[in-house]
C-alpha positions as a printed NumPy array, in Angstrom:
array([[ 87.673,  79.004, 111.927],
       [ 90.284,  81.494, 113.054],
       [ 92.001,  81.918, 116.402],
       [ 91.952,  85.53 , 117.598],
       [ 93.715,  86.827, 120.672],
       [ 94.136,  90.422, 121.809],
       [ 97.099,  91.564, 123.88 ],
       [ 97.518,  94.883, 125.671],
       [100.705,  96.877, 125.267],
       [101.861, 100.335, 126.308],
       [101.033, 101.586, 122.814],
       [ 97.641,  99.911, 122.395],
       [ 96.082,  96.633, 121.417],
       [ 98.062,  93.962, 119.579],
       [ 95.936,  91.388, 117.799],
       [ 97.061,  87.902, 116.811],
       [ 95.053,  85.953, 114.228],
       [ 95.784,  82.473, 112.932],
       [ 93.87 ,  80.007, 110.764],
       [ 92.876,  77.14 , 113.054],
       [ 94.665,  74.354, 111.156],
       [ 98.029,  76.174, 111.263],
       [ 98.292,  76.461, 115.055],
       [100.93 ,  74.076, 116.381],
       [102.887,  73.926, 113.108],
       [106.467,  74.943, 112.419],
       [106.747,  76.349, 108.9  ],
       [110.282,  76.729, 107.538],
       [111.717,  77.838, 104.228],
       [115.461,  78.412, 104.356],
       [116.141,  80.877, 107.16 ],
       [112.537,  82.109, 107.238],
       [110.379,  80.585, 109.956],
       [106.849,  80.901, 111.298],
       [106.848,  79.054, 114.615],
       [103.209,  78.481, 115.496],
       [104.212,  75.633, 117.792],
       [106.445,  77.464, 120.274],
       [104.332,  80.626, 120.023],
       [100.922,  78.93 , 119.922],
       [ 99.824,  80.645, 123.131],
       [100.319,  84.074, 121.484],
       [ 97.667,  83.183, 118.873],
       [ 95.387,  80.759, 120.711],
       [ 92.524,  82.888, 121.94 ],
       [ 88.91 ,  82.64 , 120.902],
       [ 88.09 ,  80.374, 117.978],
       [ 85.865,  82.484, 115.72 ],
       [ 84.156,  82.33 , 112.352],
       [ 85.55 ,  84.572, 109.611],
       [ 82.71 ,  87.045, 110.173],
       [ 83.345,  87.186, 113.932],
       [ 87.108,  87.532, 113.409],
       [ 86.563,  90.433, 110.99 ],
       [ 84.686,  92.333, 113.707],
       [ 87.695,  92.   , 116.023],
       [ 90.07 ,  93.586, 113.504],
       [ 89.291,  97.214, 114.239],
       [ 91.201, 100.26 , 112.951],
       [ 92.333, 101.24 , 116.48 ],
       [ 94.581,  98.165, 116.714],
       [ 98.216,  99.168, 117.351],
       [ 99.666,  96.136, 115.575],
       [ 98.578,  92.822, 114.143],
       [100.235,  89.47 , 113.477],
       [ 98.064,  87.6  , 111.001],
       [ 98.806,  84.092, 109.696],
       [ 96.845,  81.985, 107.229],
       [ 94.917,  82.527, 104.007],
       [ 91.546,  83.149, 105.642],
       [ 92.899,  85.508, 108.31 ],
       [ 94.997,  87.448, 105.765],
       [ 91.977,  87.725, 103.452],
       [ 90.036,  89.457, 106.228],
       [ 92.763,  92.104, 106.716],
       [ 92.861,  92.777, 102.979],
       [ 89.066,  93.025, 102.732],
       [ 89.074,  95.524, 105.621],
       [ 91.641,  97.654, 103.768],
       [ 94.412,  97.155, 106.336],
       [ 96.817,  95.668, 103.79 ],
       [ 97.14 ,  94.865, 100.105],
       [ 97.88 ,  91.562,  98.379],
       [101.348,  92.889,  97.547],
       [102.161,  93.241, 101.257],
       [101.465,  89.586, 102.013],
       [104.55 ,  87.554, 102.942],
       [104.713,  83.831, 102.224],
       [106.726,  81.073, 103.793],
       [106.161,  77.92 , 101.805],
       [102.425,  78.107, 101.121],
       [101.521,  79.985, 104.322],
       [100.486,  83.632, 104.023],
       [101.209,  86.149, 106.755],
       [100.983,  89.858, 107.493],
       [102.54 ,  92.061, 110.121],
       [100.778,  95.382, 110.435],
       [102.062,  98.25 , 112.569],
       [100.498, 101.589, 113.333],
       [103.131, 104.29 , 113.226],
       [102.24 , 107.591, 114.85 ]])
């Protein structure tokens, strides 16, 4: 399951997606950090299946913060990113996608 939460901004919708088991964790590797404990509320929205989460990741999203293998896989399958664009901290995959216009 994947947590999905949409936020409104002046520029459009920001979507946060996080694999369920990662929420509440602090992942550190040197100076690189993914703080899913302090920022859990940013990601903790609806708990969806992979298929349901994929439907939420629409092309009109202004930006996306995506954490976890399953969530990242969805973004790649939808053509929003490539495997080469995936960042990793320890064994945790993440993507940050921005629409520039």
